[in-house]
N, C-alpha and C positions, 0 to 999 in steps of 0.2 A: 561520442566517437568510440569509446570503449565498447559500449553496448552494440554498436553497429558492427564492429570487428567480431564480436562474439557471435552475432547472428550470421554473418558471412561465413565464419568458421564452421558453425553448425550446419549451414546449408551445404557447404562443400563436403562435410563429413557424410551427410545423408546422400548426396549425389554419388560419392565414391562408393558407399555401401550398395547403392542400387546398381551401379555399374558392375561391381564384383558379383552380385547375385545374378545379374543377367548373363555374365560370362560363365559363371559356374554351373548354371542349369543345363546348358547343352553338353558341357563336359560330363556332368553327372549322368545325363541320359545316354551319352555315347559309350561310356565305360560300363563294363559288366563285371560280375563276380563269377569266376569259373571255379567250381568246387569239385574236388576229386577225393575219392576214398580209396586208398591203396592198402593192400596187405602184402607184405614181403615175406616169402617163405621158400623153403627148399622143395624142389620137384625134380623128377627125373625127366630129361629131354634127350632126344637123339636127332638133332638137325642134320648130322652127317652120318647117320646110321650107327653111331657109337653112343650107347646109353650112358648118360652122365648126370650126376647130381648138380643142378644149376640153381641160381637164385632168381626167383621170378617176382613180378609185380602183378597181382591179380591173375596169376597163372601164365603170364607172358614173359618172354625173354628174347629180345630186348623188351623193356617195359612199354606201356601205352604212350602214345604221342600226346603231348599237351598242345591243344589248339586254342589260341586266344587272339585277341586283337589288341593293338597298341592302347596302353593305359588301363587295360583290364586288371582286376585284382585276382590273383591266382591263390587258391587255398587248397593245400594238399594235406589231408588227414591220413597220416601214415602209421600203420600198425606193424610192429616188428614181431612176426611169428616165427622167426628163426629160433632154433632150439638153444643154441649156445653162443650166438654172435650178436654183437651190437651193430647198429646201423646209423648212418648219417648220409643225407643226400645233398650234393652240391649242384646248384643251378648255374652251369658254366656260361659266362657271358652276361648273365642277368645282373643289373646293378641293384644292389640292396640299399636303396636310399630310404632311410628311416626304418629299415627292417634288417639290421645286421645279424640278429639272432636267427634269421631264416637262411643265412648263407650256406649252412650245412658243412662247415669245416669243423669236424669233430675235434674237441680239445681246445678250440680257439674261440669260436662264436657260439658253440652249443655243447652241451654234454651229449654223449652218444645215446641213442634210443636203445634201451635195454630190452632183452627178450621179453615179450609179453606186454611191453609198454606202447603207448601211442603218443605221437608228437604232431602238432599242427604247424605246417609251414604256411606263411602268408606274406605275399610280396606283390608288387606292381610291375608289370612288364611294360616299361615306358619306351622301348625302342622296337620297331618291327625288325624281323629277321629270323634266321634259323639258328637254333642253339641246341645244346644237349644238356642232359643231366646225368650224373653218375654218382656212385657211392664214393664216400670219402673215408672208407674204413677198410684197412687191410687189403686183401687181394680180391675183394668182392666184385670189382669191375670185370675181371677176367672170368668171373663166375656168372656173368650175365646181368648184373644189376646196373643198367644204364638205359637211356632212351633219348628221344628227341623232343624239342620244343619248337613250335612254329607260331610266330607272332605276326599276324597280318595287319595291314593298315586299317584304320577305322572305316566304317561304312561311308561311302561318298568320296573317298580318296582312292587314287590309283597310282601305280608305278609309272615312272617316266619312260617306260618302254613296254612293248607288247610281246606276248608269248602265247603259245597254244595251250600249254599245260605245264605243271611242274610236279616233280616227284622228289621226295627226300630219301637219300640212301645213307644209312649209318653202318659203319664198318668197325669190327673189333676182332682182335686175335682170338682164336678158339683153340684151347688146349684140352687134351684128353685127361691130363693130370688134374686132380682136384685142387681147389684153392688152398687146401690144407697142405698138400704135398708141395705145391709151389712155394708157399710161405716158409715151410720147414727147410726147404733147400736154400732159399735166399737168406735165411737167418743162420745158416750153418757156418762153421769155420773149419776148412775154407768154404767159400760160397759154392753152392751147387746151382748152376744156371738152369733155367727151365727148358732152354733150347728153343727151336723154332716152333711156331704154332702148327698144329696138325693140318688145319685147313689150307694153309699156305703150301705145305708139302703136297697135299692132295691136288691142289690146283696146278702146281708145277708139273707133277707127273702126268696129269690129264692133258696139259698142253703139249707135252712131248709126244705122247702116243696118239693124240687127236689134234694134229696141227690145224685142222679146219674148225 
């Protein structure tokens, strides 16, 4: 009787193993690894005709959009080429299950990336949707260090609604003052507020003189 129980237990274990393998193969085939190489550095840009030193990723500000599908593994190899500033990137809304060191909260889940150093972020995007990433160090987000993440459904799955097309729009305040000036004012006693963003002022004036 004991031997029969052992045989049955072994057979059940083998069957369970086979089922797990059968289930895991399609999942492994469906998910992909999305690898990105980023270089963060200062560059002069003038999106509103005012030349300003901004923080770019591969020469872009906002940074490149991360495109992936649900359950993909995203790997971002980030090199900090800023001369005097540290860097850390937070992936807003992305659950870091099993990868807390990739959350990008400087001083909590990781040490900042020092100038000249490289850090590899690796995480799984387990939920479809539109997200954003941004720096988690100082005033760098107002300097242009941010971007969007778009996670689509896996192949063969569709949304429960139809649409012609979609476009992502990401907005951020734009100041003519440098991030250094902003940080110096906010850390002063008494505090020196940076004021309203210049693009907002420009759009307000434009709407007044061009009501159509």
